[in-house]
N, C-alpha and C positions, 0 to 999 in steps of 0.2 A: 399700772401696777396691779397685780392680782393678789388676792389674799390666799394664802395657803389654808388648808383645812384646820390648822391649829391657831389661825389668826382671824377667825370669824368675828365680825362686829357684834357687840352685845345686842340682844334683842330689845326692841323698843317696847316699853311696858304698855300694856293695853289698859284703856280706861274702862271703868265699869259702865253698864248701861245707864245707871242712875247719874253718874258723873257726866256722861254724854248729854243726857236730857237737861241737866242743870246748866251745862255750858251753852246748849242751844237756847234755852230760855234766857240766859244772860245776854247772848248775842242779840236776840230779838229786843230785849229791854234796852240794850245799848243803842240799837238802831233807832228806836222810838225816841229815846232821850236825846240823841245827837240831832235828830230832825227837829224836835221841839226847841232845843237850845238854839240851833242854827236859825230857825224861824224867828225866835224872839230877838236874837242879836241883830238879825237883818231888819226887823221892824223898828228897832231902836237906832239903826244906822251905825252899828258898831261893826267895823270891818277890819281894822288894823290889828295886828297881833298884840300890840301893847294894850289897846283898848279891850280886846277880848280877855286878856290876862287879868286886867283890872276888874272887869265885869264878873269874871268867874272866881276871883280871889286867889289866883295862882300865877306863877311866872309865865310870861307870854309863850315861851317855847313849850312848856308843859301843857298849857291850855290848847295850843294849836295841835300838838301831837295827840292829845286826848280826843279832840273833835275830828281828826282826820285819819287816825290809825284804823286799819282794817283787821288787824290781828287781835284775837281775844287775849286779854291779860287779866290775871287775878286782881281784883280791886277796882277795875275800871268802872263797874256799875256803881259802886259806892261813890266814887269821885264824880261821876256824871249826875247821880242823884243829888249830891251836895251842890253841884253847880246849878242844877235846875231849881233847887230850893232857893238858892241865893238870888236867882233871877225871878222867882215867883212863878215858875213854869210848872203846870200840872199836866201830866200825861195820863190819858185814860188807860185803864188796865185792859189787856186783851180779853176778848170774850172766851169763855171756856168752850172747849170742843167736845 
């Protein structure tokens, strides 16, 4: 099916450079937090979804999705920071460039 000239799809809104930088910083923070949380869970021998959910204080499915999802979603950094704090995990801040 082809679209006629009067049925063009709506243009995808562009994000501002500031928003792009914020999202990139969030992604890097998420990677650091996921690695630190994963390392801590592994050191504690916590491997099953139910155990991970209990350790992070959330339902097992939500905890598993949070730790394995690759797509950036609004609010994930806050949830990961809360999970890290609950485990007592501290992640070093990246060096300024």
